[in-house]
C-alpha positions in Angstrom: 35.1 172.5 192.2 36.1 174.7 189.2 39.6 175.0 190.5 39.9 171.3 190.8 38.8 170.8 187.2 41.1 173.5 186.0 44.0 171.9 187.9 43.1 168.4 186.4 42.9 169.9 183.0 46.3 171.5 183.3 47.8 168.3 184.6 46.3 166.4 181.6 47.7 169.0 179.2 51.1 168.8 180.9 51.0 165.0 180.6 50.2 165.2 176.9 52.9 167.8 176.3 55.4 165.5 178.1 54.4 162.5 176.0 54.7 164.6 172.9 58.2 165.7 173.9 59.2 162.1 174.6 57.9 161.1 171.1 59.8 163.9 169.5 63.0 162.9 171.3 62.5 159.2 170.3 61.9 160.3 166.7 65.1 162.4 166.8 67.1 159.5 168.2 65.7 157.2 165.4 66.5 159.7 162.7 70.1 160.0 164.1 70.5 156.2 164.1 69.2 156.0 160.5 71.6 158.8 159.5 74.5 157.0 161.2 73.6 153.8 159.5 73.5 155.5 156.1 76.8 157.2 156.8 78.4 153.9 157.8 77.1 152.2 154.7 78.3 155.0 152.5 81.8 154.8 154.1 81.9 151.0 153.8 80.9 151.3 150.1 83.6 153.9 149.5 86.2 151.8 151.2 85.2 148.8 149.2 85.4 150.8 146.0 88.8 152.2 146.9 90.0 148.7 147.9 88.8 147.2 144.6 90.3 150.1 142.6 93.7 149.6 144.4 93.7 146.0 143.4 93.4 146.8 139.7 96.4 147.7 137.6 96.5 151.4 136.6 95.5 150.7 133.0 92.4 148.8 134.1 91.4 151.6 136.4 91.8 154.1 133.6 90.0 151.9 131.1 87.2 151.3 133.6 86.9 155.0 134.4 86.7 155.9 130.7 84.1 153.2 130.1 82.1 154.4 133.1 82.3 158.0 131.9 81.2 157.0 128.3 78.3 155.0 129.7 77.2 157.9 132.0 77.4 160.3 129.1 75.4 158.0 126.8 72.8 157.6 129.5 72.5 161.3 130.0 72.2 161.9 126.3 69.5 159.2 126.0 67.5 160.8 128.9 67.8 164.3 127.3 66.8 163.0 123.9 63.9 161.0 125.3 62.6 164.0 127.3 62.9 166.2 124.2 60.9 163.6 122.2 58.2 163.5 124.8 57.8 167.3 124.8 57.4 167.3 121.0 54.7 164.7 121.0 
């Protein structure tokens, strides 16, 4: 009797391990699909940006880049100053 219960216990453990392995494989597949979707979106966004940029005259691209840089710089300065203010209070 004890051998039968041990055998059944091992079979149950094996089934659980197999189910866990299947779940892990499914999760890995899902993660890969999500990564592929993120990569495809990023590539599509980059292509859209390059296409839009290629349609603009060079002066507009330069002006836009300069404005974007100034805006980014201003935002960074604001965040730094705000964090300094918060630490002083």
